LOPAVEX-145711 format. One record per atom (N, C-alpha, C): residue in one letter; y, z, x; atom name; residue number from 0. Coordinates in steps of 0.05 Angstrom, whole numbers. Layout:
+---+--------+--------+--------+----+-----+
! r !     yy !     zz !     xx !  a !   k !
+---+--------+--------+--------+----+-----+
! A !      Y !      Z !      X ! CA ! NUM !
...
+---+--------+--------+--------+----+-----+
//
This chain:
+---+--------+--------+--------+----+-----+
! r !     yy !     zz !     xx !  a !   k !
+---+--------+--------+--------+----+-----+
! X !   3386 !   2641 !   2360 !  N !   0 !
! X !   3380 !   2612 !   2341 ! CA !   0 !
! X !   3367 !   2618 !   2319 !  C !   0 !
! X !   3384 !   2616 !   2296 !  N !   1 !
! X !   3361 !   2611 !   2269 ! CA !   1 !
! X !   3344 !   2599 !   2265 !  C !   1 !
! X !   3312 !   2614 !   2255 !  N !   2 !
! X !   3297 !   2582 !   2243 ! CA !   2 !
! X !   3310 !   2591 !   2208 !  C !   2 !
! X !   3293 !   2572 !   2192 !  N !   3 !
! X !   3283 !   2578 !   2170 ! CA !   3 !
! X !   3277 !   2598 !   2160 !  C !   3 !
! X !   3251 !   2603 !   2173 !  N !   4 !
! X !   3232 !   2631 !   2174 ! CA !   4 !
! X !   3246 !   2657 !   2176 !  C !   4 !
! X !   3260 !   2655 !   2194 !  N !   5 !
! X !   3284 !   2677 !   2201 ! CA !   5 !
! X !   3303 !   2688 !   2179 !  C !   5 !
! X !   3316 !   2666 !   2181 !  N !   6 !
! X !   3328 !   2670 !   2149 ! CA !   6 !
! X !   3323 !   2679 !   2126 !  C !   6 !
! X !   3293 !   2659 !   2113 !  N !   7 !
! X !   3286 !   2674 !   2097 ! CA !   7 !
! X !   3274 !   2704 !   2102 !  C !   7 !
! X !   3265 !   2709 !   2123 !  N !   8 !
! X !   3258 !   2744 !   2126 ! CA !   8 !
! X !   3274 !   2768 !   2124 !  C !   8 !
! X !   3301 !   2745 !   2134 !  N !   9 !
! X !   3336 !   2773 !   2118 ! CA !   9 !
! X !   3338 !   2764 !   2099 !  C !   9 !
! X !   3340 !   2755 !   2081 !  N !  10 !
! X !   3334 !   2748 !   2060 ! CA !  10 !
! X !   3329 !   2765 !   2039 !  C !  10 !
! X !   3297 !   2767 !   2050 !  N !  11 !
! X !   3268 !   2778 !   2029 ! CA !  11 !
! X !   3283 !   2816 !   2040 !  C !  11 !
! X !   3293 !   2820 !   2059 !  N !  12 !
! X !   3296 !   2845 !   2073 ! CA !  12 !
! X !   3314 !   2863 !   2058 !  C !  12 !
! X !   3348 !   2845 !   2056 !  N !  13 !
! X !   3366 !   2851 !   2038 ! CA !  13 !
! X !   3357 !   2855 !   2009 !  C !  13 !
! X !   3335 !   2837 !   2003 !  N !  14 !
! X !   3331 !   2844 !   1974 ! CA !  14 !
! X !   3312 !   2862 !   1964 !  C !  14 !
! X !   3306 !   2869 !   1989 !  N !  15 !
! X !   3287 !   2890 !   1988 ! CA !  15 !
! X !   3302 !   2919 !   1986 !  C !  15 !
! X !   3317 !   2923 !   2000 !  N !  16 !
! X !   3339 !   2939 !   1999 ! CA !  16 !
! X !   3360 !   2943 !   1970 !  C !  16 !
! X !   3361 !   2915 !   1964 !  N !  17 !
! X !   3383 !   2909 !   1934 ! CA !  17 !
! X !   3366 !   2922 !   1911 !  C !  17 !
! X !   3341 !   2930 !   1920 !  N !  18 !
! X !   3315 !   2931 !   1896 ! CA !  18 !
! X !   3317 !   2969 !   1894 !  C !  18 !
! X !   3315 !   2975 !   1918 !  N !  19 !
! X !   3307 !   2999 !   1932 ! CA !  19 !
! X !   3339 !   3007 !   1915 !  C !  19 !
! X !   3369 !   3002 !   1922 !  N !  20 !
! X !   3395 !   3011 !   1905 ! CA !  20 !
! X !   3393 !   3010 !   1873 !  C !  20 !
! X !   3372 !   2991 !   1867 !  N !  21 !
! X !   3377 !   2990 !   1837 ! CA !  21 !
! X !   3358 !   3004 !   1821 !  C !  21 !
! X !   3342 !   3015 !   1841 !  N !  22 !
! X !   3317 !   3038 !   1831 ! CA !  22 !
! X !   3341 !   3060 !   1821 !  C !  22 !
! X !   3364 !   3071 !   1832 !  N !  23 !
! X !   3373 !   3088 !   1833 ! CA !  23 !
! X !   3392 !   3096 !   1801 !  C !  23 !
! X !   3394 !   3061 !   1796 !  N !  24 !
! X !   3418 !   3064 !   1769 ! CA !  24 !
! X !   3408 !   3069 !   1749 !  C !  24 !
! X !   3418 !   3085 !   1732 !  N !  25 !
! X !   3411 !   3098 !   1702 ! CA !  25 !
! X !   3425 !   3095 !   1682 !  C !  25 !
! X !   3419 !   3100 !   1662 !  N !  26 !
! X !   3444 !   3092 !   1632 ! CA !  26 !
! X !   3464 !   3111 !   1630 !  C !  26 !
! X !   3460 !   3130 !   1653 !  N !  27 !
! X !   3480 !   3147 !   1659 ! CA !  27 !
! X !   3503 !   3138 !   1674 !  C !  27 !
! X !   3492 !   3125 !   1693 !  N !  28 !
! X !   3505 !   3115 !   1713 ! CA !  28 !
! X !   3520 !   3082 !   1722 !  C !  28 !
! X !   3497 !   3065 !   1699 !  N !  29 !
! X !   3501 !   3031 !   1706 ! CA !  29 !
! X !   3527 !   3029 !   1692 !  C !  29 !
! X !   3537 !   3041 !   1674 !  N !  30 !
! X !   3567 !   3028 !   1662 ! CA !  30 !
! X !   3597 !   3043 !   1689 !  C !  30 !
! X !   3595 !   3055 !   1697 !  N !  31 !
! X !   3612 !   3069 !   1726 ! CA !  31 !
! X !   3626 !   3044 !   1746 !  C !  31 !
! X !   3640 !   3050 !   1734 !  N !  32 !
! X !   3675 !   3027 !   1750 ! CA !  32 !
! X !   3688 !   3044 !   1766 !  C !  32 !
! X !   3691 !   3037 !   1792 !  N !  33 !
! X !   3707 !   3044 !   1808 ! CA !  33 !
! X !   3731 !   3056 !   1807 !  C !  33 !
! X !   3735 !   3030 !   1796 !  N !  34 !
! X !   3769 !   3022 !   1775 ! CA !  34 !
! X !   3771 !   3008 !   1752 !  C !  34 !
! X !   3783 !   3012 !   1730 !  N !  35 !
! X !   3780 !   2992 !   1704 ! CA !  35 !
! X !   3781 !   2962 !   1710 !  C !  35 !
! X !   3791 !   2952 !   1731 !  N !  36 !
! X !   3786 !   2927 !   1742 ! CA !  36 !
! X !   3771 !   2919 !   1748 !  C !  36 !
! X !   3761 !   2936 !   1772 !  N !  37 !
! X !   3718 !   2922 !   1783 ! CA !  37 !
! X !   3707 !   2916 !   1760 !  C !  37 !
! X !   3682 !   2908 !   1773 !  N !  38 !
! X !   3653 !   2917 !   1764 ! CA !  38 !
! X !   3643 !   2937 !   1750 !  C !  38 !
! X !   3640 !   2939 !   1735 !  N !  39 !
! X !   3611 !   2979 !   1739 ! CA !  39 !
! X !   3585 !   2967 !   1748 !  C !  39 !
! X !   3577 !   2982 !   1754 !  N !  40 !
! X !   3550 !   2974 !   1771 ! CA !  40 !
! X !   3527 !   2949 !   1750 !  C !  40 !
! X !   3531 !   2959 !   1737 !  N !  41 !
! X !   3510 !   2939 !   1712 ! CA !  41 !
! X !   3521 !   2909 !   1717 !  C !  41 !
! X !   3550 !   2906 !   1714 !  N !  42 !
! X !   3549 !   2882 !   1725 ! CA !  42 !
! X !   3560 !   2865 !   1746 !  C !  42 !
! X !   3556 !   2890 !   1771 !  N !  43 !
! X !   3557 !   2873 !   1793 ! CA !  43 !
! X !   3515 !   2870 !   1800 !  C !  43 !
! X !   3505 !   2877 !   1792 !  N !  44 !
! X !   3474 !   2874 !   1789 ! CA !  44 !
! X !   3472 !   2840 !   1775 !  C !  44 !
! X !   3488 !   2850 !   1760 !  N !  45 !
! X !   3487 !   2817 !   1733 ! CA !  45 !
! X !   3494 !   2793 !   1763 !  C !  45 !
! X !   3518 !   2803 !   1769 !  N !  46 !
! X !   3535 !   2779 !   1786 ! CA !  46 !
! X !   3516 !   2774 !   1811 !  C !  46 !
! X !   3499 !   2794 !   1824 !  N !  47 !
! X !   3482 !   2796 !   1840 ! CA !  47 !
! X !   3471 !   2775 !   1835 !  C !  47 !
! X !   3455 !   2773 !   1818 !  N !  48 !
! X !   3421 !   2765 !   1809 ! CA !  48 !
! X !   3433 !   2738 !   1799 !  C !  48 !
! X !   3448 !   2726 !   1803 !  N !  49 !
! X !   3462 !   2707 !   1782 ! CA !  49 !
! X !   3479 !   2679 !   1795 !  C !  49 !
! X !   3496 !   2701 !   1821 !  N !  50 !
! X !   3527 !   2683 !   1840 ! CA !  50 !
! X !   3498 !   2676 !   1864 !  C !  50 !
! X !   3491 !   2697 !   1867 !  N !  51 !
! X !   3467 !   2690 !   1895 ! CA !  51 !
! X !   3455 !   2664 !   1888 !  C !  51 !
! X !   3429 !   2657 !   1873 !  N !  52 !
! X !   3427 !   2632 !   1869 ! CA !  52 !
! X !   3434 !   2602 !   1869 !  C !  52 !
! X !   3456 !   2618 !   1857 !  N !  53 !
! X !   3480 !   2590 !   1840 ! CA !  53 !
! X !   3508 !   2591 !   1872 !  C !  53 !
! X !   3501 !   2600 !   1882 !  N !  54 !
! X !   3518 !   2598 !   1903 ! CA !  54 !
! X !   3502 !   2583 !   1936 !  C !  54 !
! X !   3479 !   2588 !   1939 !  N !  55 !
! X !   3461 !   2580 !   1953 ! CA !  55 !
! X !   3446 !   2548 !   1952 !  C !  55 !
! X !   3446 !   2551 !   1925 !  N !  56 !
! X !   3433 !   2522 !   1916 ! CA !  56 !
! X !   3459 !   2502 !   1918 !  C !  56 !
! X !   3488 !   2510 !   1913 !  N !  57 !
! X !   3509 !   2497 !   1925 ! CA !  57 !
! X !   3512 !   2485 !   1952 !  C !  57 !
! X !   3501 !   2507 !   1975 !  N !  58 !
! X !   3508 !   2497 !   2001 ! CA !  58 !
! X !   3485 !   2480 !   2003 !  C !  58 !
! X !   3460 !   2483 !   1990 !  N !  59 !
! X !   3441 !   2468 !   2000 ! CA !  59 !
! X !   3459 !   2442 !   1987 !  C !  59 !
! X !   3466 !   2435 !   1961 !  N !  60 !
! X !   3481 !   2411 !   1951 ! CA !  60 !
! X !   3500 !   2402 !   1982 !  C !  60 !
! X !   3509 !   2415 !   1985 !  N !  61 !
! X !   3533 !   2419 !   2002 ! CA !  61 !
! X !   3569 !   2410 !   1995 !  C !  61 !
! X !   3560 !   2408 !   1964 !  N !  62 !
! X !   3586 !   2404 !   1957 ! CA !  62 !
! X !   3588 !   2435 !   1938 !  C !  62 !
! X !   3618 !   2436 !   1935 !  N !  63 !
! X !   3625 !   2457 !   1910 ! CA !  63 !
! X !   3631 !   2445 !   1885 !  C !  63 !
! X !   3607 !   2441 !   1872 !  N !  64 !
! X !   3606 !   2439 !   1843 ! CA !  64 !
! X !   3603 !   2456 !   1826 !  C !  64 !
! X !   3631 !   2472 !   1814 !  N !  65 !
! X !   3634 !   2489 !   1796 ! CA !  65 !
! X !   3616 !   2485 !   1774 !  C !  65 !
! X !   3619 !   2458 !   1763 !  N !  66 !
! X !   3597 !   2466 !   1743 ! CA !  66 !
! X !   3565 !   2470 !   1740 !  C !  66 !
! X !   3570 !   2466 !   1760 !  N !  67 !
! X !   3533 !   2473 !   1766 ! CA !  67 !
! X !   3537 !   2501 !   1775 !  C !  67 !
! X !   3552 !   2516 !   1794 !  N !  68 !
! X !   3557 !   2534 !   1804 ! CA !  68 !
! X !   3555 !   2562 !   1760 !  C !  68 !
! X !   3581 !   2547 !   1746 !  N !  69 !
! X !   3579 !   2565 !   1725 ! CA !  69 !
! X !   3554 !   2554 !   1711 !  C !  69 !
! X !   3541 !   2536 !   1711 !  N !  70 !
! X !   3513 !   2542 !   1689 ! CA !  70 !
! X !   3498 !   2552 !   1701 !  C !  70 !
! X !   3490 !   2552 !   1721 !  N !  71 !
! X !   3472 !   2572 !   1745 ! CA !  71 !
! X !   3478 !   2606 !   1742 !  C !  71 !
! X !   3500 !   2602 !   1746 !  N !  72 !
! X !   3513 !   2636 !   1753 ! CA !  72 !
! X !   3503 !   2652 !   1711 !  C !  72 !
! X !   3516 !   2636 !   1702 !  N !  73 !
! X !   3507 !   2640 !   1675 ! CA !  73 !
! X !   3489 !   2634 !   1649 !  C !  73 !
! X !   3462 !   2635 !   1673 !  N !  74 !
! X !   3439 !   2627 !   1663 ! CA !  74 !
! X !   3428 !   2659 !   1648 !  C !  74 !
! X !   3435 !   2678 !   1660 !  N !  75 !
! X !   3424 !   2695 !   1644 ! CA !  75 !
! X !   3432 !   2708 !   1634 !  C !  75 !
! X !   3432 !   2715 !   1604 !  N !  76 !
! X !   3461 !   2725 !   1589 ! CA !  76 !
! X !   3458 !   2748 !   1570 !  C !  76 !
! X !   3427 !   2761 !   1580 !  N !  77 !
! X !   3415 !   2793 !   1558 ! CA !  77 !
! X !   3403 !   2801 !   1589 !  C !  77 !
! X !   3426 !   2800 !   1600 !  N !  78 !
! X !   3425 !   2830 !   1632 ! CA !  78 !
! X !   3430 !   2861 !   1623 !  C !  78 !
! X !   3414 !   2866 !   1632 !  N !  79 !
! X !   3417 !   2894 !   1633 ! CA !  79 !
! X !   3407 !   2913 !   1656 !  C !  79 !
! X !   3419 !   2938 !   1667 !  N !  80 !
! X !   3412 !   2952 !   1690 ! CA !  80 !
! X !   3377 !   2950 !   1696 !  C !  80 !
! X !   3366 !   2955 !   1670 !  N !  81 !
! X !   3327 !   2947 !   1673 ! CA !  81 !
! X !   3320 !   2929 !   1687 !  C !  81 !
! X !   3340 !   2895 !   1682 !  N !  82 !
! X !   3318 !   2885 !   1693 ! CA !  82 !
! X !   3335 !   2877 !   1722 !  C !  82 !
! X !   3348 !   2887 !   1735 !  N !  83 !
! X !   3344 !   2877 !   1758 ! CA !  83 !
! X !   3332 !   2874 !   1776 !  C !  83 !
! X !   3311 !   2899 !   1783 !  N !  84 !
! X !   3285 !   2878 !   1806 ! CA !  84 !
! X !   3276 !   2855 !   1786 !  C !  84 !
! X !   3273 !   2852 !   1767 !  N !  85 !
! X !   3259 !   2834 !   1757 ! CA !  85 !
! X !   3272 !   2817 !   1758 !  C !  85 !
! X !   3300 !   2810 !   1752 !  N !  86 !
! X !   3321 !   2786 !   1763 ! CA !  86 !
! X !   3317 !   2776 !   1784 !  C !  86 !
! X !   3321 !   2798 !   1801 !  N !  87 !
! X !   3325 !   2798 !   1841 ! CA !  87 !
! X !   3300 !   2771 !   1846 !  C !  87 !
! X !   3273 !   2786 !   1842 !  N !  88 !
! X !   3252 !   2769 !   1842 ! CA !  88 !
! X !   3269 !   2745 !   1837 !  C !  88 !
! X !   3263 !   2735 !   1822 !  N !  89 !
! X !   3271 !   2710 !   1809 ! CA !  89 !
! X !   3284 !   2696 !   1824 !  C !  89 !
! X !   3300 !   2710 !   1824 !  N !  90 !
! X !   3330 !   2696 !   1840 ! CA !  90 !
! X !   3322 !   2695 !   1874 !  C !  90 !
! X !   3311 !   2713 !   1883 !  N !  91 !
! X !   3298 !   2715 !   1905 ! CA !  91 !
! X !   3272 !   2687 !   1904 !  C !  91 !
! X !   3256 !   2687 !   1897 !  N !  92 !
! X !   3243 !   2654 !   1893 ! CA !  92 !
! X !   3258 !   2634 !   1885 !  C !  92 !
! X !   3283 !   2628 !   1873 !  N !  93 !
! X !   3297 !   2612 !   1866 ! CA !  93 !
! X !   3317 !   2599 !   1892 !  C !  93 !
! X !   3320 !   2626 !   1903 !  N !  94 !
! X !   3330 !   2618 !   1941 ! CA !  94 !
! X !   3308 !   2609 !   1961 !  C !  94 !
! X !   3286 !   2617 !   1956 !  N !  95 !
! X !   3265 !   2609 !   1973 ! CA !  95 !
! X !   3265 !   2577 !   1968 !  C !  95 !
! X !   3266 !   2574 !   1946 !  N !  96 !
! X !   3252 !   2547 !   1939 ! CA !  96 !
! X !   3280 !   2531 !   1948 !  C !  96 !
! X !   3308 !   2544 !   1952 !  N !  97 !
! X !   3328 !   2520 !   1948 ! CA !  97 !
! X !   3321 !   2512 !   1984 !  C !  97 !
! X !   3325 !   2540 !   1996 !  N !  98 !
! X !   3318 !   2535 !   2027 ! CA !  98 !
! X !   3305 !   2522 !   2041 !  C !  98 !
! X !   3283 !   2514 !   2022 !  N !  99 !
! X !   3261 !   2501 !   2037 ! CA !  99 !
! X !   3259 !   2476 !   2029 !  C !  99 !
! X !   3281 !   2465 !   2013 !  N ! 100 !
! X !   3290 !   2439 !   2013 ! CA ! 100 !
! X !   3299 !   2420 !   2036 !  C ! 100 !
! X !   3316 !   2449 !   2050 !  N ! 101 !
! X !   3338 !   2437 !   2076 ! CA ! 101 !
! X !   3310 !   2426 !   2099 !  C ! 101 !
! X !   3316 !   2406 !   2108 !  N ! 102 !
! X !   3291 !   2397 !   2123 ! CA ! 102 !
! X !   3318 !   2383 !   2152 !  C ! 102 !
! X !   3292 !   2400 !   2170 !  N ! 103 !
! X !   3305 !   2385 !   2198 ! CA ! 103 !
! X !   3338 !   2380 !   2203 !  C ! 103 !
! X !   3354 !   2351 !   2201 !  N ! 104 !
! X !   3386 !   2340 !   2210 ! CA ! 104 !
! X !   3404 !   2367 !   2189 !  C ! 104 !
! X !   3394 !   2367 !   2162 !  N ! 105 !
! X !   3409 !   2374 !   2144 ! CA ! 105 !
! X !   3416 !   2405 !   2147 !  C ! 105 !
! X !   3401 !   2414 !   2166 !  N ! 106 !
! X !   3411 !   2437 !   2170 ! CA ! 106 !
! X !   3440 !   2444 !   2180 !  C ! 106 !
! X !   3446 !   2421 !   2204 !  N ! 107 !
! X !   3457 !   2409 !   2225 ! CA ! 107 !
! X !   3479 !   2391 !   2206 !  C ! 107 !
! X !   3489 !   2382 !   2178 !  N ! 108 !
! X !   3500 !   2365 !   2170 ! CA ! 108 !
! X !   3521 !   2378 !   2169 !  C ! 108 !
! X !   3548 !   2375 !   2164 !  N ! 109 !
! X !   3570 !   2374 !   2164 ! CA ! 109 !
! X !   3584 !   2380 !   2135 !  C ! 109 !
! X !   3585 !   2403 !   2126 !  N ! 110 !
! X !   3593 !   2393 !   2090 ! CA ! 110 !
! X !   3622 !   2425 !   2094 !  C ! 110 !
! X !   3640 !   2415 !   2069 !  N ! 111 !
! X !   3665 !   2426 !   2061 ! CA ! 111 !
! X !   3661 !   2447 !   2038 !  C ! 111 !
! X !   3658 !   2473 !   2041 !  N ! 112 !
! X !   3660 !   2487 !   2018 ! CA ! 112 !
! X !   3672 !   2512 !   2024 !  C ! 112 !
! X !   3689 !   2514 !   1993 !  N ! 113 !
! X !   3718 !   2536 !   1998 ! CA ! 113 !
! X !   3733 !   2532 !   2016 !  C ! 113 !
! X !   3741 !   2505 !   2023 !  N ! 114 !
! X !   3768 !   2498 !   2037 ! CA ! 114 !
! X !   3757 !   2511 !   2060 !  C ! 114 !
! X !   3725 !   2515 !   2072 !  N ! 115 !
! X !   3721 !   2511 !   2108 ! CA ! 115 !
! X !   3704 !   2492 !   2107 !  C ! 115 !
! X !   3706 !   2481 !   2137 !  N ! 116 !
! X !   3675 !   2456 !   2144 ! CA ! 116 !
! X !   3660 !   2473 !   2166 !  C ! 116 !
! X !   3630 !   2464 !   2160 !  N ! 117 !
! X !   3613 !   2486 !   2178 ! CA ! 117 !
! X !   3584 !   2467 !   2174 !  C ! 117 !
! X !   3567 !   2473 !   2187 !  N ! 118 !
! X !   3547 !   2465 !   2179 ! CA ! 118 !
! X !   3535 !   2480 !   2163 !  C ! 118 !
! X !   3511 !   2465 !   2140 !  N ! 119 !
! X !   3500 !   2468 !   2119 ! CA ! 119 !
! X !   3482 !   2497 !   2127 !  C ! 119 !
! X !   3486 !   2493 !   2162 !  N ! 120 !
! X !   3460 !   2521 !   2165 ! CA ! 120 !
! X !   3475 !   2545 !   2166 !  C ! 120 !
! X !   3497 !   2533 !   2180 !  N ! 121 !
! X !   3526 !   2561 !   2190 ! CA ! 121 !
! X !   3525 !   2575 !   2159 !  C ! 121 !
! X !   3539 !   2558 !   2139 !  N ! 122 !
! X !   3541 !   2565 !   2106 ! CA ! 122 !
! X !   3520 !   2585 !   2104 !  C ! 122 !
! X !   3493 !   2590 !   2112 !  N ! 123 !
! X !   3476 !   2593 !   2091 ! CA ! 123 !
! X !   3477 !   2617 !   2106 !  C ! 123 !
! X !   3470 !   2622 !   2131 !  N ! 124 !
! X !   3469 !   2648 !   2152 ! CA ! 124 !
! X !   3485 !   2663 !   2145 !  C ! 124 !
! X !   3515 !   2655 !   2139 !  N ! 125 !
! X !   3546 !   2669 !   2147 ! CA ! 125 !
! X !   3540 !   2685 !   2108 !  C ! 125 !
! X !   3537 !   2665 !   2086 !  N ! 126 !
! X !   3537 !   2667 !   2066 ! CA ! 126 !
! X !   3517 !   2698 !   2063 !  C ! 126 !
! X !   3493 !   2689 !   2063 !  N ! 127 !
! X !   3475 !   2700 !   2059 ! CA ! 127 !
! X !   3490 !   2736 !   2078 !  C ! 127 !
! X !   3492 !   2733 !   2104 !  N ! 128 !
! X !   3489 !   2764 !   2116 ! CA ! 128 !
! X !   3516 !   2775 !   2116 !  C ! 128 !
! X !   3539 !   2757 !   2113 !  N ! 129 !
! X !   3559 !   2773 !   2099 ! CA ! 129 !
! X !   3554 !   2787 !   2079 !  C ! 129 !
! X !   3559 !   2761 !   2056 !  N ! 130 !
! X !   3570 !   2772 !   2030 ! CA ! 130 !
! X !   3544 !   2786 !   2025 !  C ! 130 !
! X !   3528 !   2776 !   2021 !  N ! 131 !
! X !   3501 !   2800 !   2007 ! CA ! 131 !
! X !   3500 !   2823 !   2027 !  C ! 131 !
! X !   3509 !   2828 !   2050 !  N ! 132 !
! X !   3506 !   2849 !   2058 ! CA ! 132 !
! X !   3535 !   2866 !   2049 !  C ! 132 !
! X !   3551 !   2857 !   2034 !  N ! 133 !
! X !   3580 !   2870 !   2026 ! CA ! 133 !
! X !   3570 !   2865 !   1997 !  C ! 133 !
! X !   3565 !   2861 !   1983 !  N ! 134 !
! X !   3557 !   2863 !   1963 ! CA ! 134 !
! X !   3526 !   2888 !   1960 !  C ! 134 !
! X !   3516 !   2890 !   1976 !  N ! 135 !
! X !   3488 !   2910 !   1976 ! CA ! 135 !
! X !   3512 !   2942 !   1981 !  C ! 135 !
! X !   3532 !   2933 !   2005 !  N ! 136 !
! X !   3552 !   2958 !   2012 ! CA ! 136 !
! X !   3559 !   2964 !   1984 !  C ! 136 !
! X !   3572 !   2945 !   1971 !  N ! 137 !
! X !   3596 !   2955 !   1943 ! CA ! 137 !
! X !   3573 !   2971 !   1925 !  C ! 137 !
! X !   3549 !   2964 !   1922 !  N ! 138 !
! X !   3525 !   2968 !   1902 ! CA ! 138 !
! X !   3519 !   3001 !   1910 !  C ! 138 !
! X !   3520 !   3007 !   1940 !  N ! 139 !
! X !   3516 !   3040 !   1953 ! CA ! 139 !
! X !   3538 !   3052 !   1949 !  C ! 139 !
! X !   3559 !   3039 !   1947 !  N ! 140 !
! X !   3582 !   3058 !   1948 ! CA ! 140 !
! X !   3592 !   3061 !   1918 !  C ! 140 !
! X !   3583 !   3046 !   1906 !  N ! 141 !
! X !   3594 !   3054 !   1872 ! CA ! 141 !
! X !   3571 !   3072 !   1868 !  C ! 141 !
! X !   3540 !   3070 !   1876 !  N ! 142 !
! X !   3521 !   3093 !   1864 ! CA ! 142 !
! X !   3528 !   3111 !   1876 !  C ! 142 !
! X !   3551 !   3122 !   1905 !  N ! 143 !
! X !   3549 !   3147 !   1911 ! CA ! 143 !
! X !   3574 !   3148 !   1891 !  C ! 143 !
! X !   3579 !   3148 !   1889 !  N ! 144 !
! X !   3616 !   3146 !   1875 ! CA ! 144 !
! X !   3611 !   3155 !   1847 !  C ! 144 !
! X !   3590 !   3145 !   1836 !  N ! 145 !
! X !   3591 !   3156 !   1811 ! CA ! 145 !
! X !   3565 !   3179 !   1811 !  C ! 145 !
! X !   3561 !   3197 !   1830 !  N ! 146 !
! X !   3541 !   3222 !   1826 ! CA ! 146 !
! X !   3523 !   3224 !   1844 !  C ! 146 !
! X !   3512 !   3204 !   1856 !  N ! 147 !
! X !   3491 !   3194 !   1875 ! CA ! 147 !
! X !   3498 !   3208 !   1905 !  C ! 147 !
! X !   3504 !   3232 !   1904 !  N ! 148 !
! X !   3520 !   3229 !   1933 ! CA ! 148 !
! X !   3495 !   3247 !   1945 !  C ! 148 !
! X !   3469 !   3245 !   1941 !  N ! 149 !
! X !   3441 !   3242 !   1961 ! CA ! 149 !
! X !   3442 !   3222 !   1975 !  C ! 149 !
! X !   3446 !   3203 !   1974 !  N ! 150 !
! X !   3443 !   3177 !   1982 ! CA ! 150 !
! X !   3452 !   3175 !   2000 !  C ! 150 !
! X !   3440 !   3163 !   2031 !  N ! 151 !
! X !   3455 !   3158 !   2052 ! CA ! 151 !
! X !   3448 !   3126 !   2069 !  C ! 151 !
! X !   3458 !   3127 !   2096 !  N ! 152 !
! X !   3452 !   3112 !   2103 ! CA ! 152 !
! X !   3427 !   3098 !   2103 !  C ! 152 !
! X !   3407 !   3117 !   2104 !  N ! 153 !
! X !   3378 !   3099 !   2104 ! CA ! 153 !
! X !   3377 !   3087 !   2079 !  C ! 153 !
! X !   3388 !   3098 !   2057 !  N ! 154 !
! X !   3381 !   3072 !   2028 ! CA ! 154 !
! X !   3399 !   3049 !   2036 !  C ! 154 !
! X !   3419 !   3051 !   2041 !  N ! 155 !
! X !   3441 !   3018 !   2038 ! CA ! 155 !
! X !   3428 !   3003 !   2072 !  C ! 155 !
! X !   3419 !   3007 !   2095 !  N ! 156 !
! X !   3410 !   2999 !   2112 ! CA ! 156 !
! X !   3377 !   2996 !   2120 !  C ! 156 !
! X !   3363 !   3021 !   2104 !  N ! 157 !
! X !   3340 !   3016 !   2108 ! CA ! 157 !
! X !   3325 !   3008 !   2083 !  C ! 157 !
! X !   3326 !   3015 !   2065 !  N ! 158 !
! X !   3322 !   3011 !   2038 ! CA ! 158 !
! X !   3298 !   3038 !   2025 !  C ! 158 !
! X !   3315 !   3065 !   2043 !  N ! 159 !
! X !   3288 !   3080 !   2033 ! CA ! 159 !
! X !   3308 !   3112 !   2031 !  C ! 159 !
! X !   3297 !   3123 !   2016 !  N ! 160 !
! X !   3308 !   3155 !   2018 ! CA ! 160 !
! X !   3308 !   3167 !   2048 !  C ! 160 !
! X !   3329 !   3177 !   2049 !  N ! 161 !
! X !   3321 !   3200 !   2084 ! CA ! 161 !
! X !   3296 !   3209 !   2081 !  C ! 161 !
! X !   3291 !   3221 !   2100 !  N ! 162 !
! X !   3265 !   3231 !   2101 ! CA ! 162 !
! X !   3272 !   3262 !   2096 !  C ! 162 !
+---+--------+--------+--------+----+-----+
//
């Protein structure tokens, strides 16, 4: 059974790992892309710090409001890889603030987002631990592919360099 505290601890842990991975980005690899059609490392970081608070806000609201999402996801216009940790800290504060507003019955309220129905609480848990985990892994894989072959599973799952 997930509580709000457990959810926020999990989000905080994922963000700490993202900060660790973000510390590996340099001017040399910030523009690295796995393919021309995909985001660069810097673009991926920008997406993470803007999209996650915006998506959480929509889940708390309980409706897919594309205008609100676009407004929130485009709030940071002058992002660079050097600002990733700063912006992650802001995003984490915004996410925690949003989640704190979800009281009692609201967690169990049925909502429909992205063509799926479920409780607000289940959307929050699923989104955080599925999608945040996936983007964390994408960042890790792009960093490795950019030449940081010394990165290991300790970096992506523990948020630390291998012993």
